[in-house]
C-alpha positions, 0 to 999 in steps of 0.5 A: 315825270313830274319836275317843278323848276323855280321861275321855269315852271312844272314839268310833267313829262310822259313822252321822251322823243329822241333824233336817231343819227347824231343823237343816239346813233352814228352812222347808223349804229346805235351808241354803246350801252343806249340800249339798256339806258332806254330800258331803264327809262321806258319805266318812266316815259313813253320812248320815240325815236324819230329817224329820216333813216338815210342809212336804213338801219335805225329799226333793225338796230332798235329791235326789241327795245321799248320804244316806238320808231317813226321813220320820215322820208321825202320833203320836209322832215322838220315838219313831219318831226314838229308835227309828232310832238304836237301829235303826242302833246308837246306840254308832255315832251322832253326832246333830244336831237341835234340836227338842223331838221330838229330844230322845231321839235326842240322848240315846240317840245315842253324840255328840249335838249340839244347833244353834241355827240360826234356830229357836233349840232347845228346852232338853230338847234342849240338855239331852239334847245332848253339845255346843251348836253355834251353827249346823250349820256349826259342827257340821259342822265339829266332824266335819271337824275332830274335833280340836274335839270332843276339845277340848270333850268332854276331861275 
């Protein structure tokens, strides 16, 4: 997806990277109707879901959907997530997250979107994002109607 934004630059996005819990899932369960949205967006992006997966449900909840699931364990989840963004090619990544451990990947991605959802959002994640959305549905809507991104970020 290519988007020209006056005063911000050109976005040439190929990868959609999503945090799992707090972003597209609540208490380990994929939020309602996101399966359809992921299907639709998979025509425009290679979708990657990153999860520390404390609930152990991410792979099961996302089974059969057009996305790559990457589970992280142990220490330094924040650093593992940002390394994943860099390995994809950060300039081609739009990233959506909400937590403190998402802050560096939101900053590294060409476009970082933080969502509030039911868990809320860490202040440090908000400070590192380009756009704040009140829900994952609103954030996904930005990608389906890119003129909204232009309206928000143009300078």
